N, C-alpha and C positions, 0 to 999 in steps of 0.2 A: 615738035618735041617739047616736051615741057621740062623746064629746068626746075627740078625740085631739089631744094637744098636739104640735105640731111643734116639736121642739127642734133648733135649728141650732147646730152646734158650730163655733165660730170657731177654726180652727187657723191660727195665725200662725207661720210658720216664721221663726225668728230666726237669721240667719247671723252667726256671730262668728269672730274670728280664733283660730286654734289657737295654742297655746303655741309650737309649732315655727315657725309663720309669724312670730310676734312676735320670737322669738330670731333668725331669719334677717334680719329688717329691722334689728334692733339691731346685729347683727354687721356688716352692710353699712354702717350709719352710722358705726360704730367704725372700720372700714377707711378710709372716706373721710376721716374726721377725722384719722386718723393720717397719711395721705398729705398732706393739707393742712398739717398741723403741720410736716412735714418740708420742704415746698416754700416756705413763707412766709419763713423766714430767708434762703434762697437768693435769692428775689425781691427782698427788701429790701436785701440786700447788693449785688445788681446795680444797684439804683436808686441807692444811695449812691455807687457807683463812677461811674455815668453822671452823676450830679449833680456830682461832683468834676471830671470831665472838662469839663463845661459851665462850671463856675467857672474852670477853668484857661483855657478859651478866652476868657472875659471878661478875665482878667488878661493874657492874650497881647495882646488888643486894647489894653489900657491900656499895656502895654510898647511896642507899636508907636506909640501916640500920644505917649508920653513921648519916644521916640527922634525923632519928627518935631519935637517942641518943643525938643529939645536937640541939634540938629545931628547926628543919627544915633547919638548915644551912649545907652547904656542905663544904668539905675541901677547903682551899684557893687555888687559881689558881696555878697549877703546883705541888701542894703538894699531889701527889697520895700516897706517903708513909704513910700518915695519916691513910690509910686503912689497913696497915699491921696487926693490931690486929684483923681485921675482915676477913682476908683471911688466907689460910693455909700456904703460903710461898711467898717469894718475887717473885718467878716465876709465881705466879698467876697474877702479875701485868705486865707481859710481853707478847708480841705476840709470834706466832709460830716460829719466826725467832730469838727469844732470845733478842729482843730489848724492852725496857720499853715503855709502852703506854704513849702518850702525853695526859695530862689532862688539860682542860681549864674550868674555872668556874667563872662567867657565860660565855656564848659564843653565837655566831650567827651562824646559819646554814641557808645559803641563806639569807632570810630576816626575819627568825624566831628566836626569842630569846629563848635560852634553858638554863636550870639550869647548865648543864655541858655537855662537849663533850670529848669523848675518841677518840684518833686517833692512828692508827697503820700506819707506813709508808710503810707497805707491803714488798714484797720481795726485791725491789730495795733499800729500806732504804732512799729514797729521798722524801722530802715533795713536793708532786704534787698538793698541795692545794685542796685536795679532788678529784682530777682526777687521772688518771693512776691506779696504784694498791693500792692507799691509802684506808684504811678501816676506816669509821667513825661510831661511836655509840653514841647515845644521847637519852634522854627520848622521847619515842614515835617512835623511829626508828623501821623499819620493816626489816625482812630478805630479 
């Protein structure tokens, strides 16, 4: 009788990523990261602008309440601190960049006379006379 040993060869095929595939994935991740990095400041800037508009609406409500309590008159020009008893804190009278709102009463918007005007100088903090990144809010203003 012959003793024949049966040898069984285990061939396990191991599939690995090639260097080309790895480089393609890394390039794709880099492209996505670059796009995200460019979009984030724009998104945050828009959020700060929206937050400032919401704060201005709160101040507008305080101005209306002030006028109701004072026989229809608004605080004197520049005296936005007269609203402190009507808002939660001093920060309610500031924009999203931490600068106080500019308050004018009465004022002109274009050729229209308004009872009051709130102005945020925007991110750059420079008075662009309503242009650039300035944000204006007045009675009848729309988003």
